[in-house]
N, C-alpha and C positions, 0 to 999 in steps of 0.2 A: 587463456584457458577458460572453458566454461563447463559447468556441471549442473545438471537439472534433475530434480526429484519431484515426481508427482505424488502428493501425499494422500489426497482424496479427490472426489469429483469436483471440488471447488478450490482446492488449495495446491499450490506448487511452491517449491523453493529452488532458487538458482544461485550459484556462486560463480562470480567472474573475477578473475585475477588480471589486473591491468597494471603493468609496471610494478611499482612497489606497494600497490594497494589492492585490497580485496573488497568486493561488493557482494553482500548477501541480500538477495531480493526475494521477499515473500509476497506472493500474489494470491488474493482470494477473490473469486467470482461472486459478487454480491447479487447479481441479476437472478440467480436461481431462487433466492429466498426472499427478496424484497422488491416491492413495487416502486415505480417512479412515475410521476405525472408530468406530462409534456404539454406545453401551450406555445403559441406563436409569441415571438418577442418583438421588440421595437427596432431590431437590427436594420430593417430596410431603410429607416430614417437615420438612426444613430450612427451607422457606419459611414454616413456622409459627413458627420460632424466630428466624430472621434478619430484620434490617431490610430488607436488599436482596434481591430475589428471585433465585433461581438457575435456570438452564435445566433442563428436565426430562430432558435427555439429557446424557450425558458422552461426549465425542468426543476421539479421539487422532489427530493428524496425523503423517504420515511425517517422520522426521528428514531425509530427502532434501530436503525443502523448504528447511530451514535451510541445508543444505550447498550446494545448487545455486542457490537463489534469493536468500537473505539474506546469507550470508557474503561473496559476491563484491561486495556493495554496500559493504563496509567499505573495500576497496582503492579502489574508485571514488570514495568520499567523501574518503578521505585524499589521493588523487592530485590532487584539485581544491582542497580546502580546507586541506590541511596535515596532516602526520603527527601533530601534537600534538592534533588535533581528535578527539573521541570521541563516539560516539552512546550516550547514557545508556539503559540497560536499565530500563524502567519496569515491565513485567509479562511473565512467562512462567511456565509450569508444566511441568516435565519429569517423565517417567515413567522410573523407574530400577528395574531388576529383571531377572528371568530370562526372563519371557515376558509376553504380554498378559493372562495370568490370574494373574500373580504379580509385583506391582510396588508401589512406593511413589512418592509424588509429592513433589517439592521445588519451591519457588517462588524468585523472584529474591532475596527477602530471606534465604532459606536459603543461597544461594550465597555471600553475603558472609561467612558463618560459616566457610566453607572457603577464605577468602582469595582468592576470585574477584572480580576487578574488576567493579563494577556497570555494565559497558558491554557493547556488542555484541561488541567484541573479546574481552573477558573470557569471555563466553558461548562464543564460538568456541573459545578455548583449552581451556575446561573440557570441551566436548564432544569435541574431538579427543583429549584425554587419557583420556576415559572412554567412548569410543564403544561399547565392547563391552557395557556395562551400561545404556546409555540407549536406551530403546525408541522414544521419540517425544516429542511435546509436546502438551499437552491444552488445552482451553478453560480460560482463567484468569480471565475477567471477563465478566459479562453486564450490558450497559447496557440496561435494560428500556425506558426511554423512547425509545431509538433502535432497539431491536430488533436490536442487534448483539452477537454473541458474539466476544470478543477472544481470540486465541491468542498474539499477540506485539505488544508495544507498546514502541517506543523512539524517542527524539528527541534533537535537539541544538538548543538555542536560541542566538541571536546567532552564527549560522554565519559571516557575513561582514558587511561594511558595509551591503550591500543586502539580504541574506537574513536574515529574522527567525528562521526556524525551519525544520527539516527533520524530518519524522516518517516512520517506517516502521511499518506495521501489517499484520498478517494477521488477517482477520476473516471471519465468516460472517454474512450478513444473514438474519434470520428472515423479513423481508418479501419476500425474493427466493427463498425456499425452493421455491416452486412452479415457478419457472423452472428451477432446477437439477435438480429432480426430473424435469421433462419433457425437458430438453435433455441433461443429463449423467447422468441416472438415479442421482443421489447425493442423500442426505438433507441433507447440508450442503455448500454450495458455497463453498470457501475462496477468498478473494481477497487479493492483495497490493496495498496502497496505499502510494505514496510521495507525501507532501504537502509541497510547498515553498511557504512563505509569504515573499514578497519585497516590496521597495519598488516594483519595476517589473518588467514581464514580460520585458524584453529585457536582463537582466543577463548579463554575459559569463561569470561563473562558473556561472550556471544553465545556460547553453548548453554549457559545457565538461562539466558533470556529465551532461547529457543525452547528450552524445557518448560519455562513459564507459559509459553504459548501452546504447550501441548505437542510440540514437535520433538519426536524421539530421534535426535541426531545420532546417537550411538547405533541404533538399528539401521539408519540410513547409511552410515559409513560401513557397517558390517555387510550389508547387502551389496554395496558398491564394490567392496574388496572381493567378496565372494563371486560376484558377476565377472569381474576382471580376471580372477583366477580361473573360473570355468571357461571363459572365452580363450584364455591363453592355452589352457590344456587341450581344448578342442582343436585349435589352430596347429599346435605342435603335433598332435596325433595325425592330423590330416596331411601334413606336409613336413617332410624331414628337414627341408631348408629352413622352415620357420623355427623348428627345434634348434637347429644350429645357430641361427641368429639370436634366439632367446638366450641360449647358454653363453654365447659370446658377449652379449650385452650385459648379462648378469655377473659374469665372473672375470671378464677381461679387465 
């Protein structure tokens, strides 16, 4: 079963139930508000040397994305699930230097060498302490079978008794490139995904986390119930057989 809600012109929420698990997926279109710089990469040569293919373009996203869209999620996460909970930083690549034509890159495993905690909180602290020299963050992983270019990947497993995992990703889909070229006039359309895998779709802590993100789940559920009720009423008014089927299903 799948249910989708469009919250605003950038944000949507979808809930999928699969077997005994529920997936809540929040998607935000970052291409509307943030710029990304694209350059040619070394893939024409590297792809002959490496086992995993690399994208043919190198792209750098604005640091404002992390500061405005990602780091506030840390407080929202801790407010609901506890101060001791940390989101593990799985992949990121930062550009450090003087300008976009003069920089070096460091990855998440390089940060640990500088005593940076391998968490999203650790990344935030590192960027705040070195913001003058950090230019942005680049594509750090290309999943060719999915067509996704990954810019940030972090997660927490066993979040609570009912929530198996919470993942935060920033990615660009090569399959959706045509859409973003047409609608946003951008070669790469960055999107933020928050994926919550839980035991049930109506978990209290899940709802609290949505509230922390500014998503009014009570209003969403109310509008959905109201829409289903109105649709049922119209169908029953238009066709007596529909009315009979509805009464039979409800009371038999």
